[in-house]
N, CA and C atoms as a LAMMPS dump frame, in Angstrom:
ITEM: TIMESTEP
0
ITEM: NUMBER OF ATOMS
297
ITEM: BOX BOUNDS ff ff ff
-5.0000000000000000e+02 5.0000000000000000e+02
-5.0000000000000000e+02 5.0000000000000000e+02
-5.0000000000000000e+02 5.0000000000000000e+02
ITEM: ATOMS id mol type element x y z
1 1 1 N 427.162 34.386 284.911
2 1 2 C 427.397 35.391 283.886
3 1 3 C 427.118 36.774 284.47
4 2 1 N 427.92 37.712 284.085
5 2 2 C 427.798 39.091 284.545
6 2 3 C 426.514 39.722 284.009
7 3 1 N 425.807 40.415 284.884
8 3 2 C 424.637 41.182 284.443
9 3 3 C 425.135 42.487 283.843
10 4 1 N 424.694 42.781 282.645
11 4 2 C 425.073 44.023 281.977
12 4 3 C 424.252 45.174 282.532
13 5 1 N 424.889 46.307 282.732
14 5 2 C 424.204 47.518 283.173
15 5 3 C 424.159 48.485 281.998
16 6 1 N 422.942 48.797 281.554
17 6 2 C 422.754 49.553 280.325
18 6 3 C 421.951 50.818 280.598
19 7 1 N 422.416 51.926 280.048
20 7 2 C 421.669 53.186 280.103
21 7 3 C 420.951 53.342 278.771
22 8 1 N 419.645 53.557 278.831
23 8 2 C 418.826 53.788 277.641
24 8 3 C 418.435 55.262 277.632
25 9 1 N 418.803 55.968 276.546
26 9 2 C 418.654 57.421 276.503
27 9 3 C 417.703 57.848 275.39
28 10 1 N 416.767 58.732 275.741
29 10 2 C 415.93 59.417 274.752
30 10 3 C 415.822 60.871 275.183
31 11 1 N 415.167 61.681 274.385
32 11 2 C 415.09 63.111 274.645
33 11 3 C 414.554 63.472 276.017
34 12 1 N 413.491 62.796 276.454
35 12 2 C 412.893 63.128 277.745
36 12 3 C 413.293 62.159 278.848
37 13 1 N 413.837 61.013 278.478
38 13 2 C 414.226 60.022 279.475
39 13 3 C 413.071 59.206 280
40 14 1 N 411.959 59.177 279.259
41 14 2 C 410.802 58.429 279.758
42 14 3 C 410.301 57.396 278.743
43 15 1 N 409.401 57.763 277.871
44 15 2 C 408.67 56.804 277.047
45 15 3 C 409.563 56.03 276.08
46 16 1 N 410.254 56.727 275.205
47 16 2 C 411.063 56.036 274.202
48 16 3 C 412.19 55.248 274.848
49 17 1 N 412.841 55.83 275.829
50 17 2 C 413.937 55.102 276.483
51 17 3 C 413.418 53.854 277.201
52 18 1 N 412.207 53.913 277.739
53 18 2 C 411.61 52.737 278.378
54 18 3 C 411.31 51.649 277.354
55 19 1 N 410.781 52.056 276.198
56 19 2 C 410.492 51.089 275.145
57 19 3 C 411.778 50.409 274.672
58 20 1 N 412.799 51.202 274.403
59 20 2 C 414.072 50.655 273.939
60 20 3 C 414.692 49.767 275.02
61 21 1 N 414.661 50.213 276.267
62 21 2 C 415.233 49.43 277.369
63 21 3 C 414.568 48.064 277.46
64 22 1 N 413.251 48.032 277.371
65 22 2 C 412.533 46.76 277.445
66 22 3 C 412.871 45.832 276.287
67 23 1 N 412.924 46.394 275.084
68 23 2 C 413.255 45.587 273.906
69 23 3 C 414.692 45.077 273.969
70 24 1 N 415.619 45.925 274.416
71 24 2 C 417.02 45.514 274.538
72 24 3 C 417.154 44.416 275.582
73 25 1 N 416.523 44.605 276.713
74 25 2 C 416.59 43.606 277.785
75 25 3 C 416.037 42.263 277.311
76 26 1 N 414.883 42.275 276.644
77 26 2 C 414.29 41.035 276.126
78 26 3 C 415.199 40.373 275.093
79 27 1 N 415.739 41.169 274.175
80 27 2 C 416.624 40.634 273.142
81 27 3 C 417.854 39.98 273.762
82 28 1 N 418.448 40.654 274.73
83 28 2 C 419.635 40.096 275.367
84 28 3 C 419.302 38.829 276.142
85 29 1 N 418.182 38.826 276.848
86 29 2 C 417.79 37.628 277.58
87 29 3 C 417.527 36.466 276.624
88 30 1 N 416.942 36.748 275.463
89 30 2 C 416.714 35.71 274.451
90 30 3 C 418.028 35.146 273.918
91 31 1 N 419.109 35.903 274.075
92 31 2 C 420.418 35.474 273.596
93 31 3 C 421.354 35.058 274.73
94 32 1 N 420.784 34.808 275.906
95 32 2 C 421.552 34.248 277.017
96 32 3 C 422.253 35.238 277.923
97 33 1 N 421.908 36.508 277.837
98 33 2 C 422.523 37.533 278.683
99 33 3 C 421.513 38.056 279.695
100 34 1 N 422.027 38.537 280.809
101 34 2 C 421.2 39.195 281.814
102 34 3 C 421.513 40.684 281.754
103 35 1 N 420.468 41.507 281.759
104 35 2 C 420.688 42.944 281.656
105 35 3 C 419.812 43.701 282.642
106 36 1 N 420.386 44.749 283.196
107 36 2 C 419.655 45.719 283.996
108 36 3 C 419.698 47.02 283.212
109 37 1 N 418.568 47.704 283.131
110 37 2 C 418.518 48.94 282.366
111 37 3 C 418.034 50.094 283.233
112 38 1 N 418.458 51.273 282.856
113 38 2 C 417.962 52.498 283.479
114 38 3 C 417.7 53.488 282.351
115 39 1 N 416.621 54.237 282.475
116 39 2 C 416.252 55.206 281.451
117 39 3 C 416.731 56.598 281.859
118 40 1 N 417.142 57.38 280.86
119 40 2 C 417.665 58.72 281.144
120 40 3 C 417.499 59.623 279.934
121 41 1 N 417.616 60.924 280.187
122 41 2 C 417.704 61.877 279.079
123 41 3 C 419.183 62.216 278.908
124 42 1 N 419.564 62.846 277.81
125 42 2 C 420.988 63.108 277.575
126 42 3 C 421.681 63.868 278.71
127 43 1 N 420.981 64.766 279.378
128 43 2 C 421.575 65.543 280.46
129 43 3 C 421.841 64.741 281.723
130 44 1 N 421.236 63.577 281.847
131 44 2 C 421.417 62.751 283.044
132 44 3 C 422.548 61.73 282.911
133 45 1 N 423.041 61.531 281.707
134 45 2 C 424.019 60.468 281.468
135 45 3 C 425.308 60.687 282.253
136 46 1 N 425.84 61.907 282.264
137 46 2 C 427.094 62.158 282.98
138 46 3 C 427.002 61.761 284.448
139 47 1 N 425.93 62.154 285.123
140 47 2 C 425.816 61.818 286.547
141 47 3 C 425.624 60.318 286.755
142 48 1 N 424.928 59.653 285.84
143 48 2 C 424.793 58.202 285.957
144 48 3 C 426.149 57.518 285.801
145 49 1 N 426.899 57.937 284.802
146 49 2 C 428.227 57.355 284.571
147 49 3 C 429.11 57.585 285.799
148 50 1 N 429.046 58.776 286.382
149 50 2 C 429.861 59.093 287.554
150 50 3 C 429.443 58.316 288.793
151 51 1 N 428.17 57.966 288.898
152 51 2 C 427.664 57.341 290.119
153 51 3 C 427.542 55.828 290.056
154 52 1 N 427.76 55.235 288.894
155 52 2 C 427.56 53.797 288.802
156 52 3 C 428.528 53.146 287.85
157 53 1 N 428.322 51.874 287.702
158 53 2 C 429.158 51.092 286.809
159 53 3 C 428.299 50.612 285.648
160 54 1 N 428.407 51.283 284.529
161 54 2 C 427.596 50.949 283.358
162 54 3 C 428.478 50.401 282.25
163 55 1 N 427.902 49.482 281.475
164 55 2 C 428.643 48.796 280.427
165 55 3 C 428.374 49.342 279.038
166 56 1 N 427.212 49.965 278.85
167 56 2 C 426.769 50.299 277.506
168 56 3 C 425.697 51.377 277.561
169 57 1 N 425.668 52.218 276.52
170 57 2 C 424.601 53.204 276.357
171 57 3 C 423.931 52.941 275.015
172 58 1 N 422.604 52.804 275.034
173 58 2 C 421.824 52.772 273.795
174 58 3 C 421.023 54.062 273.778
175 59 1 N 420.942 54.723 272.616
176 59 2 C 420.323 56.048 272.612
177 59 3 C 419.555 56.312 271.325
178 60 1 N 418.474 57.088 271.478
179 60 2 C 417.707 57.554 270.32
180 60 3 C 417.845 59.059 270.152
181 61 1 N 418.44 59.719 271.1
182 61 2 C 418.737 61.16 271.033
183 61 3 C 420.246 61.333 271.046
184 62 1 N 420.736 62.404 270.457
185 62 2 C 422.185 62.635 270.488
186 62 3 C 422.691 62.756 271.926
187 63 1 N 423.868 62.208 272.152
188 63 2 C 424.497 62.311 273.462
189 63 3 C 425.289 63.608 273.533
190 64 1 N 425.486 64.107 274.742
191 64 2 C 426.16 65.384 274.956
192 64 3 C 427.637 65.315 274.603
193 65 1 N 428.258 64.163 274.865
194 65 2 C 429.692 64.012 274.599
195 65 3 C 430.007 62.546 274.329
196 66 1 N 431.266 62.261 274.083
197 66 2 C 431.729 60.88 273.919
198 66 3 C 431.97 60.301 275.311
199 67 1 N 431.745 58.997 275.442
200 67 2 C 431.924 58.316 276.73
201 67 3 C 432.938 57.197 276.586
202 68 1 N 433.46 56.753 277.712
203 68 2 C 434.469 55.696 277.72
204 68 3 C 433.857 54.303 277.619
205 69 1 N 432.554 54.219 277.516
206 69 2 C 431.894 52.93 277.325
207 69 3 C 431.229 52.949 275.948
208 70 1 N 430.948 51.781 275.394
209 70 2 C 430.325 51.74 274.068
210 70 3 C 428.96 52.43 274.049
211 71 1 N 428.681 53.113 272.939
212 71 2 C 427.374 53.729 272.723
213 71 3 C 426.845 53.239 271.381
214 72 1 N 425.554 52.948 271.342
215 72 2 C 424.946 52.452 270.112
216 72 3 C 423.684 53.257 269.834
217 73 1 N 423.591 53.784 268.633
218 73 2 C 422.407 54.513 268.191
219 73 3 C 421.271 53.502 268.005
220 74 1 N 420.177 53.69 268.739
221 74 2 C 419.072 52.73 268.749
222 74 3 C 417.862 53.181 267.942
223 75 1 N 417.989 54.23 267.135
224 75 2 C 416.857 54.72 266.359
225 75 3 C 416.297 53.614 265.462
226 76 1 N 417.173 52.831 264.855
227 76 2 C 416.728 51.731 264
228 76 3 C 415.923 50.689 264.752
229 77 1 N 416.23 50.484 266.016
230 77 2 C 415.493 49.525 266.845
231 77 3 C 414.106 50.062 267.157
232 78 1 N 413.989 51.365 267.208
233 78 2 C 412.708 52.012 267.472
234 78 3 C 411.827 52.031 266.228
235 79 1 N 412.412 52.404 265.091
236 79 2 C 411.627 52.588 263.87
237 79 3 C 411.476 51.321 263.041
238 80 1 N 412.381 50.379 263.226
239 80 2 C 412.375 49.177 262.396
240 80 3 C 413.252 49.317 261.161
241 81 1 N 413.634 50.543 260.822
242 81 2 C 414.529 50.776 259.69
243 81 3 C 415.961 50.721 260.209
244 82 1 N 416.658 49.657 259.901
245 82 2 C 418 49.465 260.439
246 82 3 C 418.003 48.617 261.698
247 83 1 N 416.894 47.953 261.963
248 83 2 C 416.784 47.14 263.173
249 83 3 C 417.795 45.988 263.172
250 84 1 N 417.948 45.315 262.033
251 84 2 C 418.892 44.196 261.966
252 84 3 C 420.311 44.656 262.261
253 85 1 N 420.676 45.82 261.749
254 85 2 C 422.014 46.351 261.991
255 85 3 C 422.216 46.675 263.47
256 86 1 N 421.177 47.238 264.097
257 86 2 C 421.262 47.542 265.528
258 86 3 C 421.457 46.255 266.324
259 87 1 N 420.65 45.247 266.03
260 87 2 C 420.726 43.978 266.761
261 87 3 C 422.115 43.364 266.593
262 88 1 N 422.625 43.375 265.385
263 88 2 C 423.953 42.831 265.116
264 88 3 C 425.019 43.588 265.908
265 89 1 N 424.944 44.913 265.896
266 89 2 C 425.923 45.724 266.621
267 89 3 C 425.795 45.51 268.128
268 90 1 N 424.577 45.444 268.631
269 90 2 C 424.353 45.225 270.061
270 90 3 C 424.945 43.89 270.508
271 91 1 N 424.626 42.829 269.784
272 91 2 C 425.109 41.506 270.181
273 91 3 C 426.633 41.408 270.075
274 92 1 N 427.217 42.017 269.05
275 92 2 C 428.682 42.008 268.934
276 92 3 C 429.326 42.782 270.071
277 93 1 N 428.741 43.922 270.428
278 93 2 C 429.284 44.739 271.512
279 93 3 C 429.175 44.014 272.847
280 94 1 N 428.038 43.399 273.096
281 94 2 C 427.832 42.668 274.345
282 94 3 C 428.797 41.479 274.431
283 95 1 N 429.008 40.819 273.318
284 95 2 C 429.964 39.701 273.305
285 95 3 C 431.359 40.188 273.685
286 96 1 N 431.759 41.337 273.153
287 96 2 C 433.067 41.92 273.506
288 96 3 C 433.145 42.269 274.985
289 97 1 N 432.068 42.889 275.49
290 97 2 C 432.042 43.315 276.896
291 97 3 C 432.157 42.124 277.839
292 98 1 N 431.499 41.031 277.482
293 98 2 C 431.428 39.884 278.402
294 98 3 C 432.548 38.88 278.201
295 99 1 N 433.411 39.075 277.201
296 99 2 C 434.501 38.093 277.012
297 99 3 C 435.727 38.477 277.774
């Protein structure tokens, strides 16, 4: 199975993005997927997209622009309000990416 490459974005690119990245990676592994994550702030996303092959962006801060890969707002995964919706959207998106 293909390992998913995911960018996790928060305002500073450190604490919150690391928390979300870890939770996303664990959730995906619990559902039979392999994921690699990298943490970034919104200003770093363009250079990451240009320099690598990424499948998905999860973010808690607004992104600078629209991207050609799926993006999912992860605030609900962080706060717990809307967590089920985030999980549902994440798993549906990953299923699409890997099929």
